ROSE-4610 file (N, C-alpha, C; in Angstrom, 1 decimal, always signed):
// ROSE-4610
residu = [M/M/M/S/S/S/L/L/L/N/N/N/V/V/V/T/T/T/S/S/S/N/N/N/G/G/G/V/V/V/I/I/I/I/I/I/R/R/R/L/L/L/A/A/A/V/V/V/V/V/V/N/N/N/N/N/N/G/G/G/N/N/N/L/L/L/T/T/T/F/F/F/R/R/R/P/P/P/S/S/S/G/G/G/G/G/G/W/W/W/V/V/V/E/E/E/V/V/V/V/V/V/E/E/E/T/T/T/G/G/G/Q/Q/Q/Y/Y/Y/G/G/G/N/N/N/I/I/I/T/T/T/L/L/L/M/M/M/N/N/N/G/G/G/S/S/S/L/L/L/V/V/V/V/V/V/E/E/E/L/L/L/P/P/P/L/L/L/T/T/T/P/P/P/Q/Q/Q/W/W/W/V/V/V/G/G/G/L/L/L/S/S/S/N/N/N/A/A/A/G/G/G/I/I/I/K/K/K/G/G/G/L/L/L/V/V/V/R/R/R/G/G/G/Y/Y/Y/L/L/L/N/N/N/G/G/G/N/N/N/P/P/P/A/A/A/Y/Y/Y/I/I/I/A/A/A/F/F/F/F/F/F/D/D/D/V/V/V/A/A/A/P/P/P/V/V/V/H/H/H/V/V/V/V/V/V/N/N/N/R/R/R/V/V/V/Y/Y/Y/I/I/I/I/I/I/G/G/G/F/F/F/N/N/N/Y/Y/Y/S/S/S/N/N/N/C/C/C/V/V/V/I/I/I/T/T/T/I/I/I/E/E/E/L/L/L/G/G/G/I/I/I/N/N/N/T/T/T/V/V/V/V/V/V/P/P/P/V/V/V/I/I/I/I/I/I/N/N/N/S/S/S/V/V/V/T/T/T/N/N/N/M/M/M/S/S/S/L/L/L/F/F/F/T/T/T/H/H/H/T/T/T/N/N/N/P/P/P/G/G/G/Y/Y/Y/Y/Y/Y/L/L/L/F/F/F/N/N/N/D/D/D/I/I/I/G/G/G/S/S/S/T/T/T/I/I/I/I/I/I/N/N/N/T/T/T/Y/Y/Y/V/V/V/T/T/T/A/A/A/G/G/G/D/D/D/H/H/H/I/I/I/I/I/I/N/N/N/L/L/L/T/T/T/I/I/I/P/P/P/I/I/I/K/K/K/P/P/P/S/S/S/S/S/S/N/N/N/T/T/T/Y/Y/Y/V/V/V/Y/Y/Y/A/A/A/C/C/C/S/S/S/L/L/L/N/N/N/E/E/E/M/M/M/L/L/L/S/S/S/S/S/S/G/G/G/Y/Y/Y/V/V/V/L/L/L/Y/Y/Y/M/M/M/P/P/P/M/M/M/K/K/K/I/I/I/T/T/T/Y/Y/Y/I/I/I/Y/Y/Y/P/P/P/G/G/G/K/K/K/N/N/N/V/V/V/T/T/T/I/I/I/N/N/N/Q/Q/Q/L/L/L/M/M/M/V/V/V/K/K/K/V/V/V/I/I/I/Q/Q/Q/P/P/P/G/G/G/G/G/G]
num = [1/1/1/2/2/2/3/3/3/4/4/4/5/5/5/6/6/6/7/7/7/8/8/8/9/9/9/10/10/10/11/11/11/12/12/12/13/13/13/14/14/14/15/15/15/16/16/16/17/17/17/18/18/18/19/19/19/20/20/20/21/21/21/22/22/22/23/23/23/24/24/24/25/25/25/26/26/26/27/27/27/28/28/28/29/29/29/30/30/30/31/31/31/32/32/32/33/33/33/34/34/34/35/35/35/36/36/36/37/37/37/38/38/38/39/39/39/40/40/40/41/41/41/42/42/42/43/43/43/44/44/44/45/45/45/46/46/46/47/47/47/48/48/48/49/49/49/50/50/50/51/51/51/52/52/52/53/53/53/54/54/54/55/55/55/56/56/56/57/57/57/58/58/58/59/59/59/60/60/60/61/61/61/62/62/62/63/63/63/64/64/64/65/65/65/66/66/66/67/67/67/68/68/68/69/69/69/70/70/70/71/71/71/72/72/72/73/73/73/74/74/74/75/75/75/76/76/76/77/77/77/78/78/78/79/79/79/80/80/80/81/81/81/82/82/82/83/83/83/84/84/84/85/85/85/86/86/86/87/87/87/88/88/88/89/89/89/90/90/90/91/91/91/92/92/92/93/93/93/94/94/94/95/95/95/96/96/96/97/97/97/98/98/98/99/99/99/100/100/100/101/101/101/102/102/102/103/103/103/104/104/104/105/105/105/106/106/106/107/107/107/108/108/108/109/109/109/110/110/110/111/111/111/112/112/112/113/113/113/114/114/114/115/115/115/116/116/116/117/117/117/118/118/118/119/119/119/120/120/120/121/121/121/122/122/122/123/123/123/124/124/124/125/125/125/126/126/126/127/127/127/128/128/128/129/129/129/130/130/130/131/131/131/132/132/132/133/133/133/134/134/134/135/135/135/136/136/136/137/137/137/138/138/138/139/139/139/140/140/140/141/141/141/142/142/142/143/143/143/144/144/144/145/145/145/146/146/146/147/147/147/148/148/148/149/149/149/150/150/150/151/151/151/152/152/152/153/153/153/154/154/154/155/155/155/156/156/156/157/157/157/158/158/158/159/159/159/160/160/160/161/161/161/162/162/162/163/163/163/164/164/164/165/165/165/166/166/166/167/167/167/168/168/168/169/169/169/170/170/170/171/171/171/172/172/172/173/173/173/174/174/174/175/175/175/176/176/176/177/177/177/178/178/178/179/179/179/180/180/180/181/181/181/182/182/182/183/183/183/184/184/184/185/185/185/186/186/186/187/187/187/188/188/188/189/189/189/190/190/190/191/191/191/192/192/192/193/193/193/194/194/194/195/195/195/196/196/196/197/197/197/198/198/198/199/199/199/200/200/200/201/201/201/202/202/202/203/203/203/204/204/204/205/205/205/206/206/206/207/207/207/208/208/208/209/209/209/210/210/210/211/211/211/212/212/212/213/213/213/214/214/214/215/215/215/216/216/216/217/217/217/218/218/218]
x = [-22.7/-22.4/-20.9/-20.3/-18.9/-18.3/-17.0/-16.3/-15.0/-15.0/-13.9/-13.1/-11.8/-10.9/-10.2/-10.4/-9.9/-9.1/-8.4/-7.6/-8.5/-9.8/-10.7/-11.6/-11.4/-12.1/-12.6/-13.3/-13.9/-15.3/-15.7/-17.1/-17.7/-18.8/-19.5/-20.8/-21.2/-22.5/-23.2/-24.5/-25.4/-26.6/-27.2/-28.4/-29.4/-30.7/-31.8/-32.5/-32.5/-33.1/-34.5/-35.5/-36.9/-37.4/-37.8/-38.4/-39.8/-40.7/-42.0/-42.9/-44.0/-45.0/-44.7/-43.8/-43.6/-42.5/-42.7/-41.7/-41.2/-39.9/-39.2/-38.6/-39.0/-38.5/-37.5/-36.2/-35.2/-35.3/-34.9/-34.9/-33.6/-32.8/-31.6/-31.0/-30.2/-29.7/-28.2/-27.5/-26.1/-25.3/-24.0/-23.1/-21.9/-21.3/-20.1/-19.1/-17.9/-16.8/-16.1/-16.2/-15.7/-14.2/-13.4/-12.0/-11.4/-12.1/-11.6/-12.3/-13.5/-14.3/-15.0/-15.0/-15.6/-17.1/-17.8/-19.3/-19.7/-20.7/-21.2/-22.7/-23.4/-24.8/-25.0/-26.1/-26.4/-27.2/-26.8/-27.5/-28.0/-29.1/-29.6/-29.1/-28.4/-27.7/-28.0/-28.8/-29.1/-29.6/-30.5/-31.0/-30.2/-29.0/-28.1/-28.0/-27.7/-27.4/-25.9/-25.5/-24.1/-23.6/-22.5/-21.8/-20.4/-20.0/-18.7/-18.0/-16.7/-15.9/-14.6/-13.9/-12.6/-11.6/-10.6/-9.5/-8.6/-8.3/-7.4/-6.3/-5.2/-4.1/-4.4/-5.2/-5.5/-6.2/-6.8/-7.5/-6.5/-5.3/-4.4/-4.0/-4.0/-3.6/-4.7/-5.9/-7.1/-7.4/-7.7/-8.2/-9.7/-10.2/-11.6/-12.0/-13.3/-13.7/-15.2/-15.4/-16.8/-17.6/-18.8/-19.7/-21.0/-21.3/-22.6/-23.4/-24.7/-25.5/-27.0/-27.7/-29.2/-29.7/-30.6/-31.2/-32.7/-33.0/-34.3/-35.2/-36.5/-37.3/-38.8/-39.5/-40.9/-41.3/-42.1/-42.5/-44.0/-44.4/-45.9/-46.4/-45.6/-46.1/-45.8/-45.4/-45.2/-43.7/-43.2/-41.8/-41.3/-40.1/-39.4/-37.9/-37.2/-35.8/-35.1/-34.0/-33.2/-31.8/-31.6/-30.2/-29.4/-28.1/-27.3/-25.9/-25.2/-23.7/-23.2/-22.1/-21.5/-20.0/-19.3/-17.8/-17.6/-17.0/-16.9/-15.4/-15.0/-13.7/-13.4/-12.2/-11.8/-11.1/-11.6/-11.1/-10.4/-9.0/-8.2/-8.1/-8.6/-8.6/-7.4/-6.4/-5.3/-5.4/-5.2/-5.4/-4.2/-3.6/-2.5/-3.0/-3.1/-3.7/-3.1/-3.2/-2.7/-3.7/-3.4/-4.4/-4.2/-3.0/-2.7/-1.2/-0.9/+0.5/+0.8/+2.0/+2.5/+3.8/+4.0/+5.2/+5.8/+6.9/+7.6/+9.1/+9.8/+11.3/+11.8/+11.2/+11.6/+11.6/+10.7/+10.6/+9.1/+8.7/+7.3/+7.2/+6.1/+5.8/+4.4/+4.4/+3.2/+2.7/+1.4/+0.8/+0.1/+0.5/+0.0/-0.9/-2.0/-2.8/-2.6/-2.4/-2.1/-3.1/-3.9/-4.9/-4.7/-3.9/-3.6/-3.7/-3.9/-4.0/-2.7/-1.7/-0.3/+0.7/+1.9/+2.9/+3.2/+3.6/+4.0/+5.3/+6.0/+7.2/+6.9/+7.0/+6.9/+8.3/+8.4/+9.8/+10.3/+9.5/+10.1/+9.0/+9.3/+8.4/+9.2/+8.5/+9.1/+8.2/+8.8/+8.1/+7.0/+7.4/+6.5/+6.5/+5.3/+5.2/+4.1/+4.2/+3.3/+2.9/+1.6/+1.3/+0.0/-0.3/-1.5/-2.8/-3.9/-5.1/-5.9/-5.3/-5.8/-5.7/-6.3/-6.2/-5.8/-4.5/-3.5/-2.9/-2.4/-1.7/-0.2/+0.3/+1.8/+2.5/+3.7/+4.5/+5.0/+5.0/+5.9/+7.2/+7.1/+8.2/+7.8/+8.8/+8.6/+9.8/+9.7/+10.8/+10.7/+11.5/+11.4/+12.3/+12.9/+13.8/+13.1/+13.8/+13.2/+13.8/+12.9/+13.3/+13.1/+14.2/+14.1/+13.5/+12.4/+11.8/+12.1/+11.9/+12.2/+11.7/+10.4/+9.8/+8.9/+9.2/+8.4/+7.3/+6.1/+4.9/+4.2/+3.9/+3.2/+1.8/+1.2/-0.3/-1.1/-2.2/-3.1/-3.4/-3.9/-4.2/-3.1/-2.5/-1.4/-1.5/-0.8/-0.6/+0.9/+1.6/+3.0/+3.2/+4.3/+4.7/+6.0/+6.0/+7.1/+7.6/+8.9/+9.5/+10.6/+10.3/+11.2/+11.7/+13.0/+13.6/+13.5/+13.2/+13.1/+14.3/+15.3/+16.5/+16.7/+16.9/+17.1/+18.3/+18.1/+19.1/+18.8/+19.5/+19.2/+17.9/+17.4/+16.1/+15.0/+15.3/+14.3/+14.3/+13.1/+12.9/+12.1/+12.6/+12.0/+11.6/+10.3/+9.9/+9.4/+9.1/+8.7/+9.1/+9.4/+9.8/+8.7/+7.6/+6.5/+5.2/+4.1/+2.8/+2.5/+3.0/+2.7/+3.3/+4.4/+5.1/+4.3/+3.3/+2.5/+1.1/+0.4/-0.9/-1.9/-2.8/-3.7/-5.0/-6.1/-7.3/-7.1/-6.1/-5.8/-4.5/-4.0/-2.7/-2.9/-2.2/-2.4/-1.0/-1.0/+0.2/+0.0/+0.9/+0.9/+2.1/+1.8/+2.8/+2.7/+3.4/+3.5/+4.4/+4.0/+4.7/+4.9/+6.0/+6.2/+6.0/+5.1/+4.7/+4.8/+5.4/+5.5/+4.6/+3.7/+2.8/+3.4/+3.7/+4.4/+3.4/+3.0/+2.1/+2.9/+2.2/+3.0/+3.5/+4.8/+5.5/+5.7/+5.2/+5.5/+5.3/+6.0/+5.8/+5.2/+4.3/+3.7/+4.0/+4.7/+5.1/+4.2/+3.7/+2.8/+3.3/+2.9/+3.1/+1.7/+1.6/+0.3/+0.5/-0.4/-0.5/-1.4/-0.9/-1.8/-1.8/-3.0/-3.2/-4.0/-3.5/-4.3/-4.4/-5.6/-5.9/-6.1/-5.5/-5.8/-6.1/-6.8/-7.1/-6.4/-6.0/-5.4/-6.4/-5.9/-6.7/-7.5/-7.1/-7.8/-8.9]
y = [-80.6/-79.4/-79.1/-79.1/-78.8/-79.3/-79.5/-80.0/-79.2/-78.1/-77.2/-77.4/-77.5/-77.7/-76.3/-75.7/-74.3/-74.4/-73.3/-73.2/-73.2/-72.8/-72.7/-74.0/-75.0/-76.2/-76.7/-77.8/-78.4/-78.1/-77.6/-77.2/-78.0/-78.8/-79.6/-79.0/-78.8/-78.2/-79.2/-79.4/-80.4/-79.6/-80.3/-79.7/-80.8/-80.5/-81.4/-80.9/-81.7/-81.3/-81.8/-80.9/-81.3/-81.3/-82.5/-82.6/-83.2/-82.7/-83.2/-82.4/-83.1/-82.4/-82.5/-83.5/-83.7/-82.8/-82.1/-81.2/-81.6/-81.8/-82.3/-81.0/-80.8/-79.6/-80.1/-79.9/-80.5/-79.8/-80.5/-79.9/-80.2/-81.1/-81.5/-82.8/-83.5/-84.8/-84.9/-85.8/-86.0/-86.5/-86.4/-86.7/-87.4/-88.4/-89.1/-89.1/-88.7/-88.8/-90.2/-91.0/-92.3/-92.4/-91.5/-91.6/-91.1/-90.2/-89.6/-90.1/-90.7/-91.2/-90.1/-88.8/-87.7/-87.7/-87.2/-87.2/-85.8/-85.3/-84.0/-83.9/-82.9/-82.7/-81.7/-81.8/-80.9/-79.7/-78.5/-77.3/-76.6/-75.9/-75.1/-73.7/-73.3/-72.0/-71.3/-70.2/-69.4/-70.3/-71.3/-72.1/-73.3/-73.4/-74.6/-75.5/-76.8/-77.7/-77.7/-77.4/-77.2/-78.1/-78.7/-79.5/-78.9/-78.6/-78.1/-79.1/-79.4/-80.4/-79.8/-80.3/-79.8/-80.2/-79.4/-79.8/-80.8/-81.9/-82.9/-83.2/-83.7/-83.9/-84.7/-85.7/-86.5/-85.8/-84.7/-84.0/-83.4/-83.1/-82.4/-83.4/-84.7/-85.7/-86.2/-85.8/-86.4/-85.6/-86.3/-85.6/-85.8/-87.0/-87.2/-87.8/-87.7/-88.3/-88.8/-90.0/-90.5/-89.9/-89.4/-88.7/-89.5/-90.0/-90.7/-90.0/-90.1/-89.5/-89.7/-88.9/-88.9/-87.5/-87.1/-85.8/-86.0/-85.4/-85.4/-84.3/-84.5/-83.4/-83.8/-83.1/-83.3/-83.3/-84.4/-84.5/-84.3/-83.2/-82.8/-82.8/-82.4/-82.3/-83.5/-84.6/-85.9/-86.1/-86.6/-86.9/-87.8/-87.4/-88.2/-88.1/-89.1/-89.1/-89.5/-88.9/-89.2/-89.7/-91.0/-91.5/-91.4/-91.1/-90.8/-91.2/-91.4/-91.6/-91.0/-90.3/-89.6/-89.5/-89.5/-89.3/-87.9/-87.0/-85.6/-85.2/-84.4/-83.9/-83.0/-83.1/-82.2/-81.0/-79.9/-78.6/-77.9/-77.9/-77.3/-75.8/-75.0/-73.5/-72.9/-72.5/-71.7/-70.3/-69.3/-67.9/-67.1/-66.4/-65.4/-64.1/-63.0/-61.8/-60.6/-59.4/-58.2/-57.5/-57.2/-56.5/-54.9/-54.5/-53.1/-52.9/-51.6/-51.3/-49.8/-49.5/-48.1/-47.9/-46.7/-46.5/-45.1/-45.2/-43.9/-44.1/-43.0/-43.0/-44.1/-44.3/-45.4/-46.8/-47.0/-48.3/-48.7/-49.8/-50.2/-51.3/-51.1/-52.1/-52.7/-54.0/-54.7/-55.6/-55.5/-56.4/-57.5/-58.7/-59.9/-60.7/-61.1/-62.1/-63.5/-64.5/-65.8/-66.8/-67.5/-68.4/-69.8/-70.7/-71.9/-73.1/-74.3/-75.5/-76.3/-75.8/-76.3/-75.2/-75.4/-74.4/-73.8/-72.6/-72.0/-71.3/-71.1/-70.3/-69.2/-67.9/-66.8/-66.6/-67.1/-67.2/-65.8/-65.2/-64.0/-63.1/-61.9/-60.9/-60.5/-60.5/-60.2/-59.3/-58.3/-57.4/-56.6/-56.1/-55.3/-53.9/-53.3/-51.9/-51.2/-49.9/-49.1/-47.9/-47.6/-46.5/-45.9/-44.7/-44.0/-44.6/-44.5/-45.1/-44.0/-43.6/-42.6/-43.1/-42.4/-42.7/-41.5/-41.5/-42.6/-42.7/-43.8/-44.0/-43.6/-43.2/-42.8/-43.6/-44.1/-44.9/-44.1/-44.7/-44.3/-45.0/-46.3/-47.1/-48.3/-48.8/-50.0/-50.9/-52.0/-52.9/-54.2/-54.3/-55.5/-56.6/-56.4/-57.5/-58.3/-59.1/-60.1/-59.8/-59.8/-59.6/-60.9/-61.5/-62.7/-62.4/-63.1/-63.0/-64.1/-65.4/-66.6/-66.6/-66.4/-66.4/-67.6/-68.3/-69.6/-69.2/-69.7/-69.4/-70.7/-71.0/-72.2/-72.2/-73.4/-73.4/-72.7/-72.2/-71.4/-70.0/-69.2/-67.8/-66.9/-66.1/-65.2/-63.9/-62.9/-61.6/-61.4/-61.1/-60.8/-59.5/-58.9/-57.7/-57.9/-57.5/-57.5/-56.1/-55.9/-54.6/-54.7/-53.9/-54.0/-52.7/-52.4/-51.2/-51.1/-49.9/-49.7/-48.8/-49.3/-48.6/-48.5/-47.3/-47.2/-48.1/-48.8/-49.7/-49.9/-50.8/-51.1/-51.8/-52.4/-53.1/-52.3/-51.3/-50.6/-49.1/-48.6/-47.2/-46.6/-45.6/-44.9/-43.5/-43.1/-41.8/-41.0/-41.6/-41.0/-41.9/-41.3/-42.1/-42.2/-41.6/-41.7/-41.4/-41.9/-41.6/-40.1/-39.3/-37.9/-37.1/-37.7/-37.0/-37.1/-38.0/-38.1/-38.3/-37.1/-37.2/-37.8/-38.6/-39.3/-39.7/-40.0/-40.4/-41.9/-42.6/-43.9/-44.4/-45.5/-46.1/-47.6/-48.1/-49.6/-50.2/-51.3/-52.1/-53.4/-53.6/-54.8/-55.7/-56.9/-57.7/-59.2/-59.6/-61.1/-61.7/-62.9/-63.6/-65.0/-65.6/-67.1/-67.6/-68.6/-69.1/-70.7/-71.3/-72.7/-73.2/-74.2/-74.8/-76.2/-76.4/-77.6/-78.7/-79.6/-80.7/-81.9/-82.8/-84.0/-84.8/-85.0/-85.7/-85.0/-83.7/-83.0/-81.5/-80.7/-79.2/-78.8/-77.8/-77.2/-75.7/-75.3/-73.9/-73.3/-72.1/-71.4/-70.0/-69.4/-67.9/-67.3/-66.4/-65.7/-64.2/-63.7/-62.2/-61.6/-60.6/-59.9/-58.5/-57.9/-56.5/-55.9/-54.7/-54.1/-52.6/-52.1/-50.6/-50.0/-48.9/-48.2/-46.7/-46.1/-44.6/-43.9/-42.7/-41.9/-41.9/-42.1/-42.1/-43.4/-44.4/-45.7/-45.9]
z = [-15.9/-16.7/-16.7/-15.5/-15.4/-14.1/-14.1/-12.9/-12.9/-12.0/-12.0/-10.7/-10.8/-9.6/-9.5/-8.3/-8.1/-6.8/-6.5/-5.3/-4.1/-4.2/-3.1/-3.0/-3.9/-3.8/-5.1/-5.1/-6.3/-6.4/-7.6/-7.8/-9.0/-8.6/-9.6/-9.9/-11.1/-11.5/-12.3/-11.9/-12.6/-13.2/-14.2/-14.8/-15.0/-14.8/-15.1/-16.3/-17.4/-18.6/-18.7/-18.7/-18.7/-20.2/-20.7/-22.0/-21.9/-22.8/-22.8/-21.8/-21.4/-20.5/-19.0/-18.7/-17.2/-16.8/-15.7/-15.1/-13.8/-13.8/-12.5/-11.9/-10.6/-9.9/-8.8/-9.0/-8.0/-6.7/-5.6/-4.3/-3.5/-4.0/-3.3/-3.8/-3.0/-3.3/-2.9/-3.5/-3.1/-4.4/-4.2/-5.3/-4.7/-5.3/-4.9/-6.1/-5.9/-6.9/-6.8/-7.8/-7.7/-7.5/-8.2/-8.1/-6.8/-6.1/-4.8/-3.6/-3.8/-2.7/-2.0/-2.5/-1.8/-2.0/-1.0/-1.0/-0.6/-1.3/-1.0/-1.3/-0.6/-0.8/-1.9/-2.6/-3.7/-3.1/-3.5/-3.2/-4.4/-4.3/-5.4/-5.3/-6.4/-6.4/-7.8/-7.8/-9.0/-10.1/-9.8/-10.8/-11.2/-10.7/-10.9/-9.7/-10.0/-8.9/-8.7/-7.5/-7.2/-6.0/-6.2/-5.1/-5.0/-3.7/-3.4/-2.6/-3.0/-2.3/-1.9/-0.9/-0.5/-1.6/-1.8/-2.8/-2.1/-2.7/-2.2/-3.3/-2.9/-3.8/-5.1/-5.0/-6.2/-7.3/-7.0/-8.1/-9.1/-8.7/-9.6/-10.8/-10.5/-11.5/-12.3/-12.1/-12.8/-14.1/-15.2/-16.4/-16.5/-16.0/-15.9/-14.6/-14.2/-13.0/-13.1/-12.5/-12.5/-11.4/-11.8/-10.9/-10.8/-9.6/-9.5/-8.3/-8.4/-7.3/-7.5/-6.7/-6.7/-6.5/-7.4/-7.3/-6.8/-5.7/-5.2/-5.7/-5.8/-6.3/-6.4/-7.2/-7.3/-8.8/-9.2/-10.5/-10.5/-11.1/-11.1/-9.7/-8.7/-7.3/-6.5/-7.1/-6.3/-6.1/-4.9/-4.7/-5.8/-6.3/-7.4/-7.2/-7.9/-7.7/-9.1/-9.3/-10.5/-10.1/-10.4/-10.1/-11.4/-11.3/-12.5/-12.3/-13.4/-13.4/-14.7/-14.5/-15.7/-15.5/-16.6/-16.6/-17.1/-16.3/-16.7/-16.8/-17.7/-17.8/-16.6/-16.1/-15.0/-15.5/-15.2/-15.6/-14.4/-14.5/-13.4/-13.7/-12.7/-12.9/-12.2/-12.9/-12.4/-12.9/-12.0/-12.4/-11.9/-12.9/-12.6/-13.3/-12.5/-13.1/-12.4/-13.1/-12.6/-11.8/-10.5/-9.7/-9.9/-10.0/-10.3/-10.5/-10.8/-11.0/-10.7/-10.5/-10.4/-11.1/-11.6/-12.4/-11.9/-11.3/-10.7/-10.7/-11.0/-11.0/-11.9/-13.0/-14.0/-13.4/-12.4/-11.8/-11.8/-12.4/-12.4/-11.3/-10.5/-9.5/-9.8/-10.0/-10.4/-9.3/-9.0/-8.0/-8.7/-8.5/-9.1/-8.2/-8.6/-7.9/-8.4/-7.6/-8.0/-7.2/-8.0/-7.4/-8.2/-7.6/-8.3/-7.4/-8.1/-7.3/-7.3/-8.0/-8.0/-7.8/-7.4/-7.4/-8.8/-8.8/-10.1/-10.0/-11.1/-11.2/-12.2/-11.8/-12.7/-13.3/-14.6/-15.2/-15.6/-16.5/-17.1/-17.7/-18.0/-18.7/-20.0/-21.1/-22.4/-23.1/-23.8/-24.6/-23.9/-22.7/-21.9/-22.3/-22.3/-22.6/-21.7/-21.6/-20.9/-21.7/-22.0/-22.8/-22.4/-22.9/-22.5/-23.1/-22.4/-22.8/-23.7/-24.8/-25.7/-27.1/-28.0/-29.4/-30.2/-30.6/-30.5/-29.1/-28.8/-27.5/-27.6/-26.5/-26.5/-25.4/-25.8/-24.9/-23.8/-22.6/-21.5/-21.6/-21.9/-22.2/-23.1/-23.8/-24.6/-24.5/-23.9/-23.6/-24.5/-25.5/-26.4/-26.0/-24.8/-24.3/-23.3/-22.6/-21.6/-20.2/-19.2/-17.8/-17.1/-16.5/-15.8/-14.4/-14.0/-12.7/-11.8/-12.3/-11.6/-10.1/-9.9/-8.6/-8.4/-7.4/-7.1/-6.1/-6.4/-5.6/-5.3/-4.0/-3.6/-4.1/-4.1/-4.5/-3.4/-3.9/-3.0/-3.6/-2.7/-3.0/-2.5/-3.4/-3.0/-3.7/-3.1/-3.8/-3.7/-4.8/-4.8/-5.6/-5.3/-6.0/-6.8/-8.1/-9.0/-9.1/-8.9/-9.0/-10.1/-11.2/-12.4/-12.8/-12.7/-13.2/-14.7/-15.2/-16.6/-17.0/-17.7/-18.0/-19.5/-20.1/-21.5/-22.0/-23.1/-23.7/-25.1/-25.8/-27.2/-27.3/-26.2/-26.3/-25.6/-24.8/-24.0/-24.4/-24.8/-25.1/-24.1/-23.4/-22.3/-22.7/-22.6/-22.9/-21.7/-20.6/-19.4/-18.2/-17.1/-15.9/-14.8/-15.1/-14.1/-14.8/-14.2/-14.8/-14.9/-14.0/-13.9/-15.1/-15.7/-16.8/-18.1/-18.2/-19.4/-19.0/-18.6/-18.1/-19.1/-18.6/-19.5/-18.6/-19.3/-18.6/-18.1/-18.6/-18.2/-18.8/-18.2/-18.7/-18.9/-19.9/-20.2/-20.1/-19.3/-19.1/-20.0/-20.9/-21.8/-21.3/-20.8/-20.2/-20.5/-21.6/-21.8/-20.8/-20.2/-19.2/-19.5/-19.1/-19.2/-17.8/-17.6/-16.3/-16.4/-15.4/-15.3/-14.2/-14.5/-13.5/-13.2/-11.9/-11.5/-11.0/-12.0/-11.7/-11.3/-10.6/-10.2/-11.4/-11.4/-12.5/-13.7/-13.8/-15.1/-14.8/-15.6/-15.6/-16.9/-16.8/-17.9/-18.0/-19.1/-19.2/-20.3/-20.0/-21.0/-21.1/-22.2/-22.4/-22.2/-21.3/-21.0/-21.2/-21.9/-22.1/-21.1/-20.4/-19.4/-19.8/-19.7/-20.0/-18.9/-18.4/-17.3/-17.6/-17.4/-17.6/-16.3/-16.0/-14.7/-15.1/-14.1/-14.3/-13.1/-13.3/-12.2/-11.0/-9.8/-8.6/-8.4/-9.2/-9.1/-10.1]
């Protein structure tokens, strides 16, 4: 079904498709990844067959992987086995997201969560704005310029803080310097970012839009 490579490990999901009158009920089994030589046992999790493997360096460079194994179970009450081999696309899951933010004294502090299997560089923030969660919404600030961040983060699970002063200029329009100056039932941070993922032998740079809504008091 899927082969996801995450900062917490490799997750392989299998499915048994039952057609016709015979019903196969899986109970376990094993899987081997041909390219890495890793071996894992199959567990039943919420109706899916799941194998979890440790993350090793060779996964980062794989686009596909050969998966072979054996599923144990029962066919109409009798012990039965399904041997299989498949080539599955490798989906590398990198996640950068906003946990929360605060805006006070014309300085915005943004708490970022970073879960990646490769190092990343948070390059810049462009066209960032903060506005009230109302209809219509009202700006606290609107920055149509670019702020260079240039922060390197190693692979793994991290939380970092970005502190960005918001100063009026030809590119930045400031209407309030704190959340308390423009009371609202909620506030929306709109933050496009440029992020570089550092893969072996190549870098991949993407533009990622992040939007976060918060309410006063959490």
